[in-house]
C-alpha positions as CSV (number, residue, x, y, z in Angstrom):
1,X,16.3,2.8,9.8
2,X,15.8,6.4,8.7
3,X,18.5,6.1,6.0
4,X,16.9,3.0,4.5
5,X,13.2,3.8,4.4
6,X,11.0,6.7,3.4
7,X,8.8,8.7,5.7
8,X,5.6,6.7,4.8
9,X,7.4,3.4,5.3
10,X,8.8,4.4,8.7
11,X,5.3,5.6,9.8
12,X,3.8,2.3,8.8
13,X,6.5,0.1,10.3
14,X,6.3,2.0,13.6
15,X,2.7,0.8,14.0
16,X,3.9,-2.8,14.4
17,X,4.2,-4.2,18.0
18,X,5.0,-7.6,19.4
19,X,1.4,-8.4,20.4
20,X,0.7,-8.9,16.7
21,X,0.7,-12.4,15.1
22,X,-0.2,-12.0,11.5
23,X,0.4,-9.0,9.1
24,X,-0.8,-8.6,5.5
25,X,1.5,-6.4,3.4
26,X,-0.3,-5.5,0.1
27,X,2.2,-4.8,-2.6
28,X,5.7,-6.1,-1.7
29,X,8.1,-3.3,-1.1
30,X,11.4,-2.9,-3.0
31,X,13.4,-6.2,-2.5
32,X,11.1,-6.9,0.5
33,X,12.9,-4.4,2.7
34,X,9.8,-3.3,4.6
35,X,8.7,-6.9,5.1
36,X,12.1,-7.9,6.4
37,X,12.1,-4.9,8.8
38,X,8.6,-6.0,10.1
39,X,10.2,-9.2,11.4
40,X,12.4,-7.1,13.7
41,X,9.3,-5.6,15.3
42,X,7.2,-8.7,16.0
43,X,7.5,-12.5,16.2
44,X,4.7,-13.5,13.8
45,X,4.2,-14.1,10.1
46,X,4.0,-11.6,7.2
47,X,1.8,-12.4,4.2
48,X,3.2,-10.2,1.4
49,X,1.4,-10.0,-2.0
50,X,2.0,-8.5,-5.4
51,X,0.8,-8.6,-9.0
52,X,4.3,-8.1,-10.3
53,X,5.6,-11.6,-11.1
54,X,9.1,-10.5,-12.0
55,X,9.3,-8.5,-8.7
56,X,8.0,-11.5,-6.8
57,X,10.7,-13.8,-8.2
58,X,13.4,-11.4,-7.3
59,X,12.1,-10.8,-3.8
60,X,11.6,-14.5,-3.2
61,X,15.3,-15.2,-3.9
62,X,16.3,-12.4,-1.4
63,X,14.0,-13.8,1.3
64,X,15.3,-17.3,0.7
65,X,18.9,-16.2,0.9
66,X,18.1,-14.5,4.3
67,X,16.4,-17.8,5.5
68,X,13.2,-15.9,6.2
69,X,10.8,-18.0,4.1
70,X,9.1,-19.4,7.1
71,X,8.1,-16.0,8.3
72,X,7.4,-14.1,5.1
73,X,4.9,-15.8,2.9
74,X,5.2,-14.3,-0.6
75,X,2.2,-14.6,-2.9
76,X,1.2,-13.5,-6.4
77,X,-2.2,-12.1,-5.6
78,X,-4.4,-9.2,-6.8
79,X,-6.0,-7.3,-4.0
80,X,-9.2,-7.2,-6.1
81,X,-9.6,-10.9,-6.3
82,X,-11.9,-13.0,-4.1
83,X,-10.3,-12.9,-0.6
84,X,-9.2,-16.3,0.7
85,X,-8.4,-15.2,4.2
86,X,-10.5,-16.1,7.3
87,X,-12.6,-13.5,9.2
88,X,-10.7,-11.7,12.0
89,X,-7.3,-13.2,10.9
90,X,-4.8,-10.3,10.6
91,X,-3.7,-7.9,13.3
92,X,-2.4,-5.3,10.8
93,X,-2.8,-4.5,7.1
94,X,0.0,-2.4,5.5
95,X,-1.2,-1.0,2.1
96,X,1.4,1.6,0.9
97,X,1.1,3.0,-2.6
98,X,-1.3,0.3,-3.8
99,X,-4.9,1.4,-3.4
100,X,-4.7,4.4,-5.7
101,X,-4.7,1.9,-8.6
102,X,-8.3,1.0,-7.8
103,X,-11.5,2.6,-9.0
104,X,-13.8,4.1,-6.4
105,X,-16.0,1.0,-6.6
106,X,-13.1,-1.4,-6.4
107,X,-11.6,0.5,-3.4
108,X,-14.8,0.3,-1.4
109,X,-15.0,-3.5,-2.0
110,X,-11.4,-4.0,-1.0
111,X,-11.7,-1.9,2.1
112,X,-14.8,-4.0,3.2
113,X,-12.8,-7.1,2.7
114,X,-9.9,-5.7,4.7
115,X,-12.3,-5.0,7.6
116,X,-13.6,-8.5,7.4
117,X,-10.2,-10.1,7.7
118,X,-8.9,-7.7,10.4
119,X,-9.2,-8.6,14.0
120,X,-11.2,-6.4,16.3
121,X,-9.2,-3.3,17.0
122,X,-6.9,-4.3,14.2
123,X,-5.0,-1.5,12.3
124,X,-5.1,-0.6,8.6
125,X,-2.4,1.6,7.2
126,X,-3.0,3.3,3.9
127,X,-0.8,5.5,1.7
128,X,-2.1,6.8,-1.6
129,X,-1.0,9.5,-4.0
130,X,-3.0,12.8,-3.8
131,X,-4.4,15.2,-6.3
132,X,-1.6,17.6,-5.3
133,X,0.9,15.4,-7.3
134,X,2.1,17.1,-10.5
135,X,1.1,14.1,-12.5
136,X,-2.5,14.7,-11.6
137,X,-2.3,18.0,-13.6
138,X,0.7,18.0,-16.0
139,X,0.4,15.8,-19.1
140,X,-3.2,15.3,-18.3
141,X,-5.1,13.0,-20.7
142,X,-8.5,12.2,-19.3
143,X,-10.5,11.9,-16.1
144,X,-13.4,9.5,-15.6
145,X,-15.8,10.9,-13.1
146,X,-17.7,7.6,-12.6
147,X,-14.6,5.6,-11.6
148,X,-12.5,8.5,-10.2
149,X,-9.5,7.4,-12.3
150,X,-7.1,9.7,-14.1
151,X,-5.3,8.5,-17.2
152,X,-2.1,10.4,-17.6
153,X,1.3,10.4,-19.2
154,X,4.2,9.9,-16.7
155,X,7.5,11.9,-17.0
156,X,9.0,8.8,-18.7
157,X,6.2,8.8,-21.4
158,X,4.3,5.8,-20.0
159,X,0.5,6.0,-19.9
160,X,-0.8,5.2,-16.4
161,X,-4.1,5.1,-14.7
162,X,-4.4,6.2,-11.1
163,X,-6.9,7.6,-8.6
164,X,-5.4,10.8,-7.3
165,X,-7.2,11.2,-4.0
166,X,-7.9,14.1,-1.7
167,X,-8.5,14.0,2.0
168,X,-12.3,13.8,1.5
169,X,-12.4,11.1,-1.1
170,X,-10.2,8.6,0.8
171,X,-11.9,9.5,4.1
172,X,-15.3,8.9,2.6
173,X,-14.3,5.4,1.3
174,X,-12.7,4.4,4.6
175,X,-15.6,5.5,6.7
176,X,-18.2,4.0,4.3
177,X,-16.4,0.6,4.6
178,X,-16.8,0.7,8.4
179,X,-13.4,1.8,9.6
180,X,-12.6,4.5,12.1
181,X,-9.9,7.0,11.2
182,X,-7.3,7.5,13.9
183,X,-5.2,10.0,11.9
184,X,-4.8,11.4,8.4
185,X,-2.2,13.7,6.9
186,X,-0.6,14.6,3.6
187,X,3.1,15.3,2.8
188,X,5.5,15.3,-0.1
189,X,7.8,12.3,-0.6
190,X,10.4,11.2,-3.1
191,X,9.2,8.3,-5.2
192,X,10.7,6.1,-7.9
193,X,9.4,4.9,-11.2
194,X,10.9,1.4,-10.9
195,X,10.7,-1.4,-8.5
196,X,14.5,-1.3,-7.8
197,X,14.4,2.5,-6.9
198,X,16.9,3.5,-9.5
199,X,14.8,6.0,-11.5
200,X,13.7,8.9,-9.3
201,X,10.4,10.6,-10.2
202,X,11.4,14.3,-10.5
203,X,8.0,15.9,-10.3
204,X,6.2,16.6,-7.1
205,X,4.6,13.6,-5.3
206,X,2.2,14.3,-2.5
207,X,0.9,11.4,-0.4
208,X,-2.1,11.0,1.9
209,X,-1.4,8.7,4.9
210,X,-4.2,7.3,6.9
211,X,-4.2,5.1,10.0
212,X,-7.5,3.3,10.5
213,X,-8.9,1.0,13.2
214,X,-11.6,-1.7,13.0
């Protein structure tokens, strides 16, 4: 598995065990690789969401070709939308490289919803980009103190908005939403600019990884 997945993916996948029944994966991974691997670790169902309609269509075909549609429920869904899931429904929520697109206010609201839909003792896995990333400093355009968002130019010239967190900012949001933090760490990881992982981001990318429990 080490050749196929990144450090942060492996860490998140290793939290899954066969006592789990329902997993929410927020932001479908490249070609659904992580979601498919989840099925090797438990016997339940994965709900996998994205706002990328093109990516969803491509992943749906892959999942159908593997005859896994009954166990991976793919949905076009924005994590900021009203949550349709029942209280205490999921055993595990996997949110890798998604929540840094939210403002501080949006993040707190989403985390509170995550806590509502997680079962007691359920796990939440979060990976966000940190303010140690080169893009948080190079090509800087503007920073909004009220929202926490940085608007910056990527190495490809695209204008993006992200919340580059530090340990304190992501910890404060998690604790304020009612979660307990089991572990938190940061490390550099190779990332890609496209869904298919063909365009490598050549600047430094530092991630913050948090394991939380309800």
